[in-house]
C-alpha positions as CSV (number, residue, x, y, z in Angstrom):
1,X,77.8,132.0,100.3
2,X,74.9,129.6,100.3
3,X,74.1,127.6,103.4
4,X,71.2,125.7,104.9
5,X,69.9,126.6,108.3
6,X,67.6,124.8,110.6
7,X,65.5,127.7,111.8
8,X,63.2,126.0,114.2
9,X,62.3,122.5,115.5
10,X,59.4,121.8,113.2
11,X,61.1,119.1,111.2
12,X,62.6,119.0,107.7
13,X,60.5,122.0,106.6
14,X,62.6,124.1,109.0
15,X,65.6,123.5,106.7
16,X,66.0,126.8,104.7
17,X,68.6,127.9,102.1
18,X,70.0,131.2,103.1
19,X,72.8,133.6,102.1
20,X,75.6,134.1,104.7
21,X,78.9,136.1,104.5
22,X,81.8,133.9,103.5
23,X,83.8,133.1,106.6
24,X,87.4,134.1,107.0
25,X,90.0,132.1,108.9
26,X,91.9,133.6,111.8
27,X,95.0,132.2,113.5
28,X,95.0,128.5,113.7
29,X,91.9,128.2,111.4
30,X,91.3,126.9,107.9
31,X,88.8,127.8,105.3
32,X,87.3,124.8,103.5
33,X,85.4,124.7,100.3
34,X,82.9,122.0,101.0
35,X,82.5,119.4,98.3
36,X,80.1,116.9,99.9
37,X,78.3,116.2,103.1
38,X,76.6,113.1,104.4
39,X,73.5,112.5,106.5
40,X,73.1,110.7,109.8
41,X,69.9,109.9,111.8
42,X,71.1,112.4,114.3
43,X,70.5,115.2,111.6
44,X,66.8,114.3,111.6
45,X,66.7,114.6,115.4
46,X,68.2,118.0,115.1
47,X,65.6,119.3,112.7
48,X,62.8,117.9,115.0
49,X,64.2,119.3,118.2
50,X,64.8,115.8,119.6
51,X,68.5,115.9,119.9
52,X,68.7,117.9,123.1
53,X,67.6,121.1,124.7
54,X,70.9,123.0,124.4
55,X,70.8,123.7,120.7
56,X,70.5,127.2,119.5
57,X,68.7,128.1,116.2
58,X,69.3,129.1,113.5
59,X,71.9,126.4,113.1
60,X,73.8,125.1,110.1
61,X,73.2,121.4,110.3
62,X,75.2,118.2,109.6
63,X,78.4,117.0,111.3
64,X,79.8,115.2,108.2
65,X,81.5,117.0,105.4
66,X,84.6,116.9,103.2
67,X,86.3,119.5,101.1
68,X,89.4,121.3,99.9
69,X,91.5,123.7,102.0
70,X,91.4,127.0,100.1
71,X,92.9,129.4,102.7
72,X,94.8,129.1,106.0
73,X,95.2,131.5,108.9
74,X,98.4,132.3,110.7
75,X,100.2,129.5,112.6
76,X,98.5,126.7,110.6
77,X,100.9,123.8,110.2
78,X,98.7,120.6,110.1
79,X,97.3,121.3,106.7
80,X,98.0,123.4,103.6
81,X,96.0,124.9,100.7
82,X,94.9,122.2,98.3
83,X,94.7,119.5,101.0
84,X,91.6,117.2,100.9
85,X,90.1,117.2,104.4
86,X,87.2,116.1,106.5
87,X,86.1,117.7,109.8
88,X,85.9,115.6,113.0
89,X,82.6,115.3,114.7
90,X,83.7,116.7,118.1
91,X,86.0,119.5,117.1
92,X,87.8,119.5,120.5
93,X,88.1,115.8,121.0
94,X,91.6,115.0,119.8
95,X,92.5,112.0,121.9
96,X,91.8,110.3,125.3
97,X,88.4,110.0,126.9
98,X,85.3,112.0,126.1
99,X,84.7,114.9,128.4
100,X,81.9,117.4,129.0
101,X,83.9,120.1,127.2
102,X,84.3,117.9,124.1
103,X,80.6,117.4,123.8
104,X,80.0,121.1,123.4
105,X,82.0,121.1,120.1
106,X,79.8,118.8,118.0
107,X,79.4,120.0,114.4
108,X,75.8,120.6,113.4
109,X,74.7,120.6,117.1
110,X,76.7,122.6,119.6
111,X,78.2,124.6,116.8
112,X,77.4,125.3,113.1
113,X,77.9,122.3,110.9
114,X,78.9,121.5,107.3
115,X,75.9,122.1,105.1
116,X,77.3,125.2,103.5
117,X,79.5,126.2,100.6
118,X,82.4,127.3,102.9
119,X,83.2,126.4,106.5
120,X,86.0,127.6,108.8
121,X,87.4,125.0,111.3
122,X,90.4,124.9,113.5
123,X,93.3,123.0,112.1
124,X,93.1,120.5,115.0
125,X,89.6,119.6,114.0
126,X,90.6,118.2,110.6
127,X,91.9,114.9,109.2
128,X,93.5,114.4,105.8
129,X,91.3,112.1,103.6
130,X,92.7,108.9,102.2
131,X,93.8,109.7,98.7
132,X,91.8,106.8,97.1
133,X,88.5,108.2,98.3
134,X,86.3,110.7,96.5
135,X,85.0,113.7,98.4
136,X,81.6,112.1,98.5
137,X,83.1,109.0,100.1
138,X,85.2,111.0,102.5
139,X,82.2,112.9,103.6
140,X,80.6,109.6,105.0
141,X,83.4,109.0,107.5
142,X,83.2,111.5,110.4
143,X,80.2,110.1,112.3
144,X,79.1,106.6,111.1
145,X,82.5,105.2,110.3
146,X,84.3,106.5,113.3
147,X,81.4,105.3,115.5
148,X,81.7,101.8,114.1
149,X,85.5,101.8,114.5
150,X,85.2,103.0,118.1
151,X,82.7,100.3,118.9
152,X,84.4,97.3,117.3
153,X,88.1,98.2,117.3
154,X,89.0,100.8,119.9
155,X,86.7,99.6,122.6
156,X,85.6,96.2,121.2
157,X,89.1,94.9,120.5
158,X,87.6,92.6,117.9
159,X,89.7,89.7,116.8
160,X,89.6,86.9,114.2
161,X,87.1,84.2,114.8
162,X,84.7,86.4,116.9
163,X,81.1,87.0,115.9
164,X,79.3,90.3,115.5
165,X,75.5,91.0,115.3
166,X,74.6,94.1,113.2
167,X,71.1,95.6,113.4
168,X,69.9,97.1,110.2
169,X,71.9,98.3,107.1
170,X,72.4,102.0,107.7
171,X,75.7,103.8,107.8
172,X,77.1,102.6,111.1
173,X,76.1,99.0,110.4
174,X,77.6,98.8,106.9
175,X,80.9,100.3,108.1
176,X,80.8,97.9,111.1
177,X,80.3,95.0,108.6
178,X,83.4,96.0,106.6
179,X,85.5,96.6,109.7
180,X,84.5,93.3,111.2
181,X,85.4,91.4,108.1
182,X,88.9,92.9,107.8
183,X,89.5,91.7,111.3
184,X,88.4,88.1,110.4
185,X,85.1,88.1,112.4
186,X,81.9,86.4,111.5
187,X,79.0,88.7,110.9
188,X,75.2,88.2,111.3
189,X,73.2,91.0,109.8
190,X,69.6,91.8,110.2
191,X,67.1,93.9,108.2
192,X,63.4,94.0,107.3
193,X,64.4,93.9,103.6
194,X,65.5,90.7,101.8
195,X,67.1,92.9,99.1
196,X,69.2,94.7,101.7
197,X,70.2,91.4,103.2
198,X,71.4,90.2,99.8
199,X,73.6,93.3,99.6
200,X,74.9,92.6,103.1
201,X,75.9,89.2,101.9
202,X,77.7,90.7,99.0
203,X,79.7,92.9,101.5
204,X,80.6,89.8,103.4
205,X,77.9,89.0,105.9
206,X,78.1,85.3,106.8
207,X,74.4,85.0,108.0
208,X,71.4,87.2,107.6
209,X,68.0,87.4,109.3
210,X,64.9,89.2,108.2
211,X,63.5,90.5,111.5
212,X,60.0,91.1,110.0
213,X,59.6,87.5,109.0
214,X,61.6,86.3,112.0
215,X,60.4,88.5,114.9
216,X,62.2,86.3,117.4
217,X,65.5,87.0,115.7
218,X,67.4,86.8,118.9
219,X,66.6,83.1,119.1
220,X,67.9,82.6,115.6
221,X,71.1,84.4,116.5
222,X,71.4,82.0,119.4
223,X,71.0,79.0,117.1
224,X,73.4,80.3,114.5
225,X,76.1,80.6,117.2
226,X,75.9,77.0,118.5
227,X,73.6,78.1,121.3
228,X,76.2,80.5,122.7
229,X,75.4,84.0,121.5
230,X,77.5,86.5,119.6
231,X,80.7,88.2,121.0
232,X,79.7,91.7,120.0
233,X,76.4,93.5,119.2
234,X,76.4,96.8,117.4
235,X,73.1,98.1,118.9
236,X,71.6,101.0,116.8
237,X,68.0,100.3,117.7
238,X,67.8,101.5,121.3
239,X,65.1,100.6,123.8
240,X,63.0,98.8,121.3
241,X,65.7,96.2,120.4
242,X,67.9,96.2,123.4
243,X,66.1,93.4,125.3
244,X,66.6,91.1,122.3
245,X,70.2,92.1,122.0
246,X,70.7,91.2,125.6
247,X,69.5,87.7,124.8
248,X,71.5,87.4,121.6
249,X,74.9,88.2,123.1
250,X,77.1,85.5,124.8
251,X,78.0,85.4,128.4
252,X,80.9,87.8,128.8
253,X,80.1,89.5,125.5
254,X,79.8,93.2,124.7
255,X,77.0,95.4,123.4
256,X,77.9,98.8,121.9
257,X,74.9,101.1,122.3
258,X,74.9,103.6,119.5
259,X,71.5,104.6,118.3
260,X,67.8,105.0,119.2
261,X,66.2,104.1,115.8
262,X,63.5,102.1,117.5
263,X,62.9,104.7,120.2
264,X,63.8,105.3,123.8
265,X,62.2,105.2,127.2
266,X,61.2,101.6,127.5
267,X,62.1,99.8,130.7
268,X,65.0,97.4,130.3
269,X,65.6,94.5,132.6
270,X,69.2,94.8,133.9
271,X,69.3,91.2,135.1
272,X,70.8,89.7,131.8
273,X,73.6,92.3,132.1
274,X,74.4,91.0,135.6
275,X,73.9,87.3,135.1
276,X,75.8,87.2,131.8
277,X,78.5,89.5,133.0
278,X,78.1,91.7,130.0
279,X,79.9,94.9,128.9
280,X,77.4,97.5,127.7
281,X,79.2,100.5,126.4
282,X,77.8,103.8,125.1
283,X,79.6,104.9,121.9
284,X,79.3,108.6,121.1
285,X,81.3,108.8,117.8
286,X,85.0,109.1,118.6
287,X,88.2,111.2,118.7
288,X,90.5,112.5,116.0
289,X,93.0,109.9,117.1
290,X,90.5,107.1,116.4
291,X,89.6,108.7,113.0
292,X,93.2,108.7,111.9
293,X,93.8,105.1,113.0
294,X,90.6,104.1,111.1
295,X,91.8,106.0,108.0
296,X,95.1,104.0,108.1
297,X,93.2,100.8,108.1
298,X,90.9,101.9,105.4
299,X,93.9,102.9,103.2
300,X,95.6,99.5,103.9
301,X,92.5,97.5,102.9
302,X,91.1,100.0,100.4
303,X,87.7,100.0,102.1
304,X,85.1,101.9,100.0
305,X,82.2,103.5,101.9
306,X,78.8,102.3,100.7
307,X,76.8,105.2,99.3
308,X,73.2,104.6,98.5
309,X,72.2,107.8,96.8
310,X,73.7,111.3,96.1
311,X,71.6,114.4,96.1
312,X,72.6,117.8,94.8
313,X,72.9,120.7,97.2
314,X,69.7,122.3,95.9
315,X,67.8,119.2,97.0
316,X,69.1,118.8,100.6
317,X,65.6,118.6,102.1
318,X,64.8,115.8,99.7
319,X,67.9,114.0,101.0
320,X,66.6,114.3,104.5
321,X,63.3,112.9,103.5
322,X,64.9,110.0,101.8
323,X,66.9,109.2,104.9
324,X,63.8,109.4,107.0
325,X,62.1,106.9,104.7
326,X,64.7,104.3,105.8
327,X,64.9,103.1,102.2
328,X,68.7,103.6,102.1
329,X,71.4,101.0,102.3
330,X,74.6,102.6,103.7
331,X,75.0,106.4,103.4
332,X,73.0,109.3,101.9
333,X,75.2,112.1,100.5
334,X,74.6,115.7,99.5
335,X,77.1,116.9,96.9
336,X,77.9,120.6,96.4
337,X,79.8,120.2,93.1
């Protein structure tokens, strides 16, 4: 079978198409014919050796993928041949809190991922796709969508009338916008692109801010919330934007720290967290239980993932380069057939 490997930590050029033996399922395992995968910023970090020191190369990258079950091993009861499935990000995190052992089972990081024609996964590491979604749409869910759901719903307990600040218009932020709106929340979205802000409004954003033309965007957020601040911040920027997010959130509000798009390592003043009695929570994707709860809500409200562009399998490196350009709105997908 064909698969891509990250063979070193030299960036996207380290992504190489190779031939590997087609895997075979053993007891409890499932063979999946992959139909589509989707990219996350984390996939760029993996190719650049910036995701952590514990990765072993060569590595099949990408956590997110969806496909058809074509063979099952003995004792498989959760799925059957012909089922449309997606893998969960942490293959061992079924429910409860994240543990050290769970973190060793991340697809495309601790273990081989989904950028291959065929993948074998344990039946417990799968969810059935909502029937109204295509494979390309289903492939966008495991990381970005579950992360947004975890932040706003599982931990955030978002409710009608609350306000949410979203930084940027990538996968996590567009899913967070959709999840916030089905819960009756007000959304303030930011971007450096007026065109992307228009698209955010079409998705339901109540207010938008161009952070290039309004560099003190945290002050505008404050004004837009009657000088109170937002209830929730979905913080994907990291150290570069965190100080502004601390100013934009209300007393007693919450910040879900998800990404490091603006970098890491800057010193952050902890005093606003103390004086404003904030909840700052790290969100590292989520469990299968969260994924399944999210799928039920998506089915109920017929939420369609936002896909910016689909690349063929043969152009996977170009898909990576497109993601790195930050030109996308929503998700970037690689389709195998």
